[in-house]
C-alpha positions, 0 to 999 in steps of 0.5 A: 498679492501673496502667493496664496492669493495668486493660487486662489486667483487661478481658480477665477473666484469671481465665477465660482459664486455663480457656479455654486448658486446653480448647484443649490437649487438642483440639489433641493429639487433633486432631493425633494427638499433641503438635503442634510447640511453636511451633504450640501456643504460637501457637494458644493465644496466638490463642485467648487474644487472641480470648477477651480481645477478647470479654471486653473488648467485653463489659466495654464493653457491660455497664459500666452493669450492672457498676456495679450489682453488687458482684461487678463494680463494681470492674472498670476501667470502673465503677470509672473506671480506664479510659474506655469509649472506651479499652476499646472500642479495646482490645477491637477491637485484640484482635479483630484480633490474635487471629484474625490470629495464628491466621490466620498460624499455622494458616490461615483455618479457625481464624481464622474460628471465632475471629471467629464466636465473638467475634461470637456472644458480643458480638452474640447473647449480650451485646447481644441475649439477656442483657438480655432472656432467662434462656435467655441462659446456655444459648445463651451457652454456645456462645461459652464453649465455642468454644476446642476448636473453634478448636484443632481447626480449627487442626490439620485445617482443619475441626472433627472429633470432638475439637473437638465433644466437648470443646465439648459438655462445656463447653457442658453444664457452663456452665448449672449453673455460672452458675445456681448463681451466680444462686441466691446473687446473685439480688438483684444480678442483679435490681438490675442488670436481668438476667432470670435463670432463678431469677426466672422459674421460682423457686428449686426449679425452678432447683435441679432444673435444675442437678442435671439438667444435671449428670446429663447432663454425666456421660455427656457427659464420657465421650465422649472415651473412647467415641470412643477419644480418651482412656484409662483414667486420664481415664475414671476421673477423669471418673467420680470428678469426676462423682460429686463434682459430682452430690453437690454438686447433690444437696446443693443440692436437699436443703439449699436454701441460699446456701451449698449454691449456693456449693458447687455453684459451687466444685465446678463450677470444680474439676470442669472444671479436674480434668477437663481436667487429667486429659485432658491427663495422659492424653494426655501419658502416651500412654494407657499405662493404656489 
């Protein structure tokens, strides 16, 4: 892997498409239509840079933890492809570039939300809560769901219904997604020293909580329709995807296996991608089916 590729890997690029996917509908909903292409690209670019900054700093802080887990030991820092100081400088540069681009393109509100998201992820989630408490996954969902807030603030100079609703969808989605990972990778997280829900309350309770959060997510996912932000196409997709996700949670409760936990993890990714794809498509056709 080249040096440039190693720097890019610090931003956890597999997560970035989901971040951007959630920013697009928030921009369109907040603007009441598709914004100018230049603004769309600039805001999404600023969101991507800010997310990359948070992920790069997370990689710097957690490099020793990453070295103890098979799923993360090949990352640039534990693998020795980059020095910690290089990662730190790279992350700080992105901290300037992301909010800076948002400030230039749309004003201080979006830039301020981006800075707050980075600070929350780095200090509240990564440094304070994650090494100490299993509730870190829930609290950390705030920073993981910040892209729609940035996008909404970029349009109106504040955060309205569109930003908060999409924030809520991602926030509620994250605990069952991450708890499923910890179920089938429990030994790795324990070896790394992270306190996780399954180690504190047991597998049975964790499975029930996963199903409970999925059950809450289904009605939350219908809020765009309730507030008149989406049409019939999105509503039908949200219901179908919700049933799919619920079935995976019920299978986890019934089968009690690592494979069922992997199934919830895979379905959770497909669910979120499908949900926002349906949302974007619904907005693209202008609610013609509404």
